[in-house]
N, C-alpha and C positions, 0 to 999 in steps of 0.2 A: 843419688838421690834426686828426684825432681820435685822442687817447692811450688806448690801451687797456690795462687791468690785468688780466692774466691769471694763473691759477694751473693748473699741470700736475703730474702726478707723473713724476719721472725717476728710474727703477729704485727706486720705492717712496719718494723724498724728495721732499716737497713743495717746489714751485719756483717762485716767483712772478716774473712778469717784465713790463715795459712794452714794449708793441708799437705803432709808428706808421708810417705811410707805406708804400710799395711799391716793388717793384724789386729791385735787387741787396741782399742782406741784409747790414747793418752791425751789429756785435756789439759791445755797449759793456760794458767790464769797470770795476766801480767800484774804490776805493781800499779799504784793510784797517783804518782807525781806527775806534775806537768810535763808534757813532752814525751811520755812512754807511749807505746803501743806495742801490740804483738810481735812485731818483727824486730824492734829495738830490744825488746826483752828476751827474746828466746832464740834469736837467729844463730848463735854460737854453741846452742845444744841440740836442736832440731836435727842437724845431720845424724849424728851418733843415736838419737834416740828413734829417728826414722827407720833405722836399718833393722829394727827388731819390733817396732810399732807402728800402728796408724795415728800420727801425730795430728792435733788439731789445736790451734792458738787463734783462739777470737780476739778481735778488740773489742773490749767490753764498751757498754754504752758511755758516749761522752769521749772515747779514744780514737785514734786512728782512722780508720774508713768507716767507723760504725756512726748510727745516729748521734746526733747531739742532744741529747733529752736530759731533764733533771726531774726527779721526783723529791719535792721539797719535804715532804714528811717521811720517807722511807727509801732514800737514795740507796743505800747499801740492799736493802730487800729487792728493789727493782732490779739491781744489776744481778743479783743472785737467780731471781726468777727468770731474768731474761737468758741466762747461760743454761738454766734448766730448760728452758723452751727452745734454745739453741740446740740442745743435744737431741730434744723429742724431733724437731723437724729433720734432723740428720738420721735419724733412726737409731739412736745410741740409747739404748736402756740400761747399760753399764758400763763405767769407764774409770781409769786409773786419772785421778785430778793431781796436779803439780801447779802450786800456787806461790807467787812472790809477792812480800809485802802486803797492799791491800787484797791481791789475789787468795794471798794464805790466810789472811784475816777472814775475809767471805767465806772461804771452804770451813773454817774453824767456828765461824758463827752458824752456817747451816748445819753443821753436824752435830753442833750441841743443841740446837733448836728442838722445840717438841716435835715438830713435824718438818724434816728435811726434806728439800725438794731436789736436791742434786742427785744424779745418779750415781753415786760415788761407790767405787768397788775398792779403793784405796786412795791414801790422800799424804801428799808431800807438801809440807808448810815450810817454805824458804823464808827466813826472815820477816816473819809476820805472826803475830799472836801474843808476843809479850808487851809490857807496859812501856810505852815511847816516852823517851827522855825529854826533859824540856832544856833546850839549848840552842845555839845559834843556828845549827843544823836543822832543827826541825822548824824554826822561824823560817829559815830558808824555804823550806817545802811548802809551809801553809801561806807564807806573804809574797809568793811570786808577782813580780810587777809586770812580766811579759817583757822585759829587757834580756840582752845577751847576757850582762853581769849577773843578773837574777838567775838565769839559766846556769851560769858557771857555778855559783853558790849551791844550786840543786846538785849539780853533778859532784861538785866537791863532797856533799852530804852522803851522796850514795855510795862512793868508792874511798877505799884506803888508798890505793895507788894515787900520789898527787899528779900523775901523767895524764888522768882522764881530764881534769879541769884545765890542765895546759894545753890540751889538744884541740885548738881551735875549731878543726873541722868536725869533731866530735860534738862539741858544745853547740856549733851552728846547726848540726843536724836534729838535736835534740830541741833546740831554739825554733826552728823551721816546723817543727810538729807541733810546738806548744802554741803557735801563733796560726795554725790552719784555722779555715773559716769554722767559727764554733767551737773551735777546740778549749782555748783559755775560757769563753763565756760560761761553758757547761761546767767547768770545774769549779772557778771562781764563785758562779751562781749558787752552787751547793753550799757555800760557807756564808750566804746572806742570813740576816736573822733581823726581825723585826725591832724596832727600838724597844729597849726594856728588856727583851728576852736573853735569859743567860745563855751563852754557848754551849753546846753539846760536849759532854767529856770526851777526852781521846778513847780511841778503842781500848779496852780493858782485857786483861788476860785471866780475869776470873769468870769461868763459864762452867757449864755443867758438862765437863768431859767425862764423865760416867756414862753419858749417854751414846759416846762413840763406840760403834761396835765393828768398824772397818780398820784394817793394818793402817797404822800412821807413821810416818818418818818426819820428825821436826829437826829443820837444819838452820844452824847459826853460822853467821860469817863472824870470824874470830876478832876481825878489827871493825865490826857494826858501830857507827857512829850515832845510831838512833836507837838501838836497844841495848840493855845491859846485859854484861857477861853472865853466862848460865841460865838464861830465859829459857831456852831450847829444852835443855835436860828438867827444869822445872814443869814446864808443861807436859811433855812426854811422860814423867813421873805420874800425870795424873789421869793418863790413859792406859787402860789396860792392854799389855803386850806392846805398846808405842816404843818406837826407838828415837834416838837424838843423835846427832852428829855435829861437830865443828869443823867449819872449812877454813884451814889457814890461810892467811893472805888475802883476805876476802873483806869486803865491806857489807852493805846492805843488798847487794845484787851479786851473789857468788857464782851465778849462772853466766854472767857477764864477765866478771873479773877473774873467775878460775873456774873455765866452763869445763876443762877436762876432770877434775876433781869432782865438780858437781855431778856431773854425768854418770861417772863412776858409782857413786852413791845411789843415784835414783836408779839406775839400771841393776844394782845389786838388790836393792829394795824391791822394784818391781818383779825381777825373778822370783822372790819368795812370796810375791801378794798374786802371782799369776798361777794360771793352771786349775 
């Protein structure tokens, strides 16, 4: 497999993405935590997916090598529309989509909207869609202070295995990404509110799932510290024909912590959704 790193302009916005393989397109959408990008999120599953599919993993706006811009009234909508235009620029009219955390939430938000814009042929939502817990781990995600210790707390929140926050090189890699020019600012700025304005609610799991008419797989990490046990089956039960699965030994990012198990689930699902 030859992994290509590419940069294009999407409606004037610099957009960096990874590409590998050939065949039906699979678009990978990373999470929304400080320090993440497409490569960090998906590098452990791209090789196996690229053996059968054309894999495209963009850095969403505000992350990695893509433009550091913020829409203060509809940040999520801007990212969704940007990915839709990214696909259009590349001539992709239909694709399988796989999202983790924020990427999964964005997928479900679009699919349950009155007018979806993403060219979704099938969707895999990994650890994104349930009701976020309020605990010290979510506090670490939302209150990042751009310090190595703050990043270590984020890494602890994301993974079940304590080896990840103990891995200084891994923490430093994510920390370096989080303080790249404009990276911290673009994510932190999205949380600004004028004095007196109530903060927005955390993403809700209550959506119009009856609107979804494509094959869906919802994946839960058995040791996810951010979402309650059983959320994946609960959501899948509201979508006609949807499936759910639980990945043992994984926290919020099974594609990193248990890549072989996650890839097997995704490939099995895509085989049924293709053709």
